[in-house]
N, C-alpha and C positions, 0 to 999 in steps of 0.2 A: 503493500500500500504506500510505501514511501516513494515508489518510483514516479507516480504522477505528480506528487507534491515537489519532488526533486526536479522534475522536468519543468514545472511551472516556475520554480525559482530560477533555474538556469535561463529560461526564456525571458523572464523579467530583466535579468542581468544583461543578457544580450541586447534586448531592446533599448535599455538605458545607454549601453555603449554606442549603439548605432545612432541614437539621438544626440549624444555628445559629439560624435564625429561629424554629423551633419551641421551642428551649430558651429563647430570650429572651422569647417570649410566655408560656411557662409560669412563668418567673421573675416576670414582671410580675403574673400572676394570683395567685401565691403572696404577693407583696408587698402586693397590694391586699387580700387576705383577712387578712393579718397586721395591716395598718393598721386595717381595719374591726373586727377583734377587739379591738385595742388601744383604739380609741375607745369601743366598747361597754363594755369592762371598766372604763375610767376613770369612765364615767358611773355604772355600777352600784355600783362600789366607793365612790364619794363619797356616794351616797345611803345605802348600808348603814352606812357609818361614821357619818354624821350621825345616822341613826336610832338606832344603838347608843349613841352619846353621849347623845342625848336620853333614851333609856330608863334609862341609868345615873343621869343627873342627876335624873330623875323619881323613881327609887327612893330616892335620897338625900334629896330635899327633900319628897317626898310630893305633888307636883303632877302627878298621874298622866297626863292626856293632853296637857297643854300643852307641855311641853318636847320630847316626842317629835315633836309636830306642827311646832314651831318648827325643831328641828334637822333634821327631814326636809326641809323646804323650804330650809334653809341648805345641806344636803348636795346637794340637787338643783341649786341655783344654782352651788355650787362645781364640781359635776360638769360642768355645761354650760360654765362658763368653762374648765375643763381641756380639754374636747373642742374648743372653739373655738381655744384656744391650740395644741393639738396639730395640728389641721387646718391652721392657718396655717403652722405649722412644716413640715408635710409638703408643703404647696403651694410653699413657698420652696425646698425641696430638689428638687422636680421642675422 
C-alpha cells in the first residue's frame, strides 16, 4: 500500500522541479530582453543627444550642417563605447 503513496510523493516532487525550471528559464528570457533593450537604448540615446547638441550649436554659430554632422558621429562613437562597456559588465556578472 505504500507504493501508490510513494508514487504520489515522487510525482509531486517532480512537478515542483519542473515548475522551478520553467520559472528560471522565463526569468533568464526576461533578463536577456531587458539587457538587449538597455543596450539599444544607450546607443540611440547617445546618438540623439549628440545630434541635438550639434543642432543647438549650429543654430548659435550659424554653421548649419557641420556641427550636426560632427556631433552625430561623436554621439555614435560615445554610444558604441557605452554599449561595449555595458556588454563587458554584463558578461562579468554572468
